[in-house]
Residue frames as qw, qx, qy, qz and C-alpha x, y, z in Angstrom:
[[0.637, 0.144, -0.538, -0.533, 46.07, 94.88, 169.46],
 [0.742, -0.220, 0.523, -0.356, 44.42, 91.74, 170.69],
 [0.394, 0.401, -0.781, -0.270, 45.62, 88.39, 169.52],
 [0.923, -0.159, 0.251, -0.243, 44.68, 84.76, 169.70],
 [0.115, -0.565, 0.795, 0.187, 47.07, 81.88, 169.07],
 [0.888, 0.245, -0.157, -0.356, 46.58, 79.07, 166.57],
 [0.617, -0.410, 0.669, 0.063, 48.16, 75.73, 167.44],
 [0.685, 0.565, -0.366, -0.279, 49.86, 74.23, 164.38],
 [0.755, -0.324, 0.569, 0.042, 51.12, 70.62, 164.28],
 [0.613, 0.613, -0.440, -0.235, 53.43, 68.96, 161.77],
 [0.878, -0.254, 0.404, 0.032, 54.57, 65.32, 161.69],
 [0.394, 0.727, -0.538, -0.166, 57.86, 64.36, 160.02],
 [0.961, -0.133, 0.242, 0.023, 59.42, 60.95, 159.35],
 [0.099, 0.714, -0.666, -0.193, 63.05, 60.05, 158.68],
 [0.980, 0.115, 0.066, -0.151, 63.25, 56.73, 156.83],
 [0.926, 0.110, -0.013, 0.360, 66.48, 54.77, 157.16],
 [0.497, -0.591, 0.045, 0.634, 68.37, 57.90, 158.19],
 [0.356, 0.017, 0.475, 0.805, 68.25, 59.30, 154.66],
 [0.069, -0.467, -0.557, -0.683, 64.81, 60.38, 153.49],
 [0.032, -0.305, -0.531, 0.790, 63.12, 63.12, 155.52],
 [0.130, -0.434, -0.595, -0.663, 59.46, 63.80, 154.72],
 [0.074, 0.206, 0.540, -0.812, 56.98, 66.04, 156.50],
 [0.093, 0.650, 0.741, 0.140, 53.22, 66.23, 156.24],
 [0.036, 0.605, 0.160, 0.779, 51.69, 69.64, 155.66],
 [0.050, -0.021, -0.594, 0.803, 51.27, 71.65, 158.87],
 [0.301, -0.557, -0.690, -0.349, 47.72, 71.61, 160.25],
 [0.175, -0.332, 0.326, -0.867, 46.12, 74.26, 162.46],
 [0.299, -0.244, -0.915, 0.120, 44.33, 72.36, 165.20],
 [0.283, -0.774, -0.553, 0.124, 42.76, 74.86, 167.61],
 [0.173, 0.643, -0.102, 0.739, 42.96, 78.46, 168.76],
 [0.563, -0.469, -0.525, 0.433, 43.66, 79.77, 172.24],
 [0.120, -0.973, -0.165, -0.106, 43.37, 83.05, 174.10],
 [0.310, -0.861, 0.389, 0.101, 46.95, 82.97, 175.41],
 [0.500, 0.588, -0.635, -0.024, 50.28, 81.75, 174.13],
 [0.222, -0.365, 0.831, -0.357, 50.76, 79.73, 177.32],
 [0.759, 0.159, 0.466, -0.426, 47.51, 77.78, 176.78],
 [0.749, 0.582, -0.229, -0.219, 48.53, 77.14, 173.18],
 [0.241, 0.602, -0.750, 0.130, 52.02, 75.93, 174.12],
 [0.449, -0.205, 0.780, -0.385, 50.72, 73.55, 176.80],
 [0.820, 0.344, 0.286, -0.357, 48.16, 72.11, 174.39],
 [0.543, 0.677, -0.471, -0.158, 50.91, 71.79, 171.79],
 [0.047, -0.437, 0.880, -0.181, 52.90, 69.43, 173.98],
 [0.602, 0.077, 0.679, -0.412, 49.79, 67.38, 174.73],
 [0.767, 0.541, 0.070, -0.339, 48.65, 67.14, 171.10],
 [0.375, 0.664, -0.642, -0.083, 52.20, 66.39, 169.88],
 [0.265, -0.289, 0.887, -0.243, 52.48, 63.52, 172.38],
 [0.703, 0.279, 0.521, -0.397, 49.08, 62.12, 171.36],
 [0.667, 0.659, -0.207, -0.280, 49.98, 62.34, 167.67],
 [0.148, 0.587, -0.796, 0.022, 53.33, 60.65, 168.25],
 [0.442, -0.103, 0.838, -0.304, 51.75, 57.79, 170.21],
 [0.727, 0.442, 0.354, -0.389, 49.02, 57.34, 167.57],
 [0.623, 0.716, -0.242, -0.202, 51.26, 57.55, 164.46],
 [0.160, -0.645, 0.746, 0.038, 54.44, 55.78, 165.63],
 [0.645, -0.019, 0.762, -0.053, 53.07, 52.23, 165.18],
 [0.688, 0.641, 0.298, -0.163, 52.12, 53.08, 161.58],
 [0.284, 0.849, -0.414, -0.163, 55.58, 54.01, 160.31],
 [0.846, 0.291, -0.432, 0.111, 58.27, 51.56, 159.08],
 [0.824, -0.509, -0.136, 0.211, 60.40, 50.01, 161.83],
 [0.673, -0.027, 0.024, 0.739, 63.65, 51.64, 160.64],
 [0.100, 0.682, 0.227, 0.689, 62.06, 55.11, 160.70],
 [0.265, -0.274, -0.500, 0.778, 61.98, 57.92, 163.22],
 [0.058, -0.774, -0.530, -0.341, 58.95, 60.09, 163.83],
 [0.241, -0.179, -0.319, 0.899, 59.08, 63.64, 165.06],
 [0.029, -0.800, -0.567, -0.196, 56.19, 65.97, 165.75],
 [0.279, -0.041, -0.164, 0.945, 56.72, 69.66, 165.93],
 [0.049, -0.808, -0.584, -0.063, 54.29, 72.40, 166.85],
 [0.240, 0.026, -0.104, 0.965, 54.13, 76.14, 167.07],
 [0.040, 0.720, 0.596, -0.353, 51.62, 78.81, 168.03],
 [0.268, 0.411, 0.361, 0.793, 50.76, 81.30, 165.29],
 [0.010, -0.428, -0.377, 0.821, 49.82, 84.75, 166.54],
 [0.100, 0.505, 0.690, 0.509, 46.53, 85.79, 164.91],
 [0.079, -0.055, 0.155, -0.983, 45.01, 89.26, 165.15],
 [0.169, 0.494, 0.795, -0.310, 41.52, 89.23, 166.63],
 [0.048, 0.393, 0.500, 0.770, 38.97, 90.75, 164.31],
 [0.167, 0.188, 0.426, -0.869, 36.75, 93.50, 165.69],
 [0.120, 0.509, 0.835, 0.171, 33.05, 93.07, 165.19]]
């Protein structure tokens, strides 16, 4: 079977060391190989962290996780 890989990102915030909240995961793009997806995942996670970090409370910690969903290619 042929597959493509969907890059999924999720941002989570820990407020004051107690409350852990995560946004819903979002599929960003698809890639032909897992390697391309993984490399893009690191790049997009870094960009998201840099963009979102200034927006969270000062006593909070931001984490961004990503994964590559394997998706079966549909035959035409």
